[in-house]
Phi, psi and omega in degrees: 000128185264139175229148184252124181251127181236151177248095187295320182292322177296321180295314175298318179291324174296317179294319180293324175299317178299315177297315179296320176295321180292318176296320178305308185299314178301312180295320180294320178294321179293318179294323183284329177270337182081006182246138181283322178252115178250331184223153180304330183283352175293311175197101186304315184292317184285328183299322177297316179298310179303311179301317181292320175299316178299321178296318176303317178294324176295318180293321178297318175302319178291325177302317178299319179292319177300316178297324177292320178294323176293320177302315177298322178296313179301321180290327179289319176301316184300314180302314179299317179291322178297324177296318180295320177297322178298316178299317182292321178297313179294327177294320176298321177296319179298316183292322173299313180296318177293333181282356181289129185289345186275353184278146175280171181293325179291321178294320174295322180295323176298320180293320178292324175298319176292328175295317180300314179295324175297323187271352179235152178275172179295345180261007175094350180270153186284137175286328178260172176302126178307331177293318177297321181300327180290342182262357182252033173276147182276153178296147184255341184262158180287127177252138176255000000 
């Protein structure tokens, strides 16, 4: 007669040990990453929400980087505009100076030469709009 011997208690203890090892691994993973949800099997419903929120955080981070790039671009544009304003202010000063009735024609010509240098780059192209340049010539007659 054949009999099958089983150790029921050993089987139960083995199963309990397996469950404890699985929970220990899960808790160790949570502690090491600092996250409650690391895998979908931790909580399937919440994992989708957490994944979506992580994606939103990444998108917002990229938005911050884009805003910083835009701010840098605007600062560069502001510097260029300030340079143009400086040139135009000097041109205005030259125009007011040239309108002085006490200046000689050679002094006016010097002012006109400086105006020409302000309005043209070293290669002869206009730094400002060429249409604007045609309106920024100094007066040639004596004004009182």
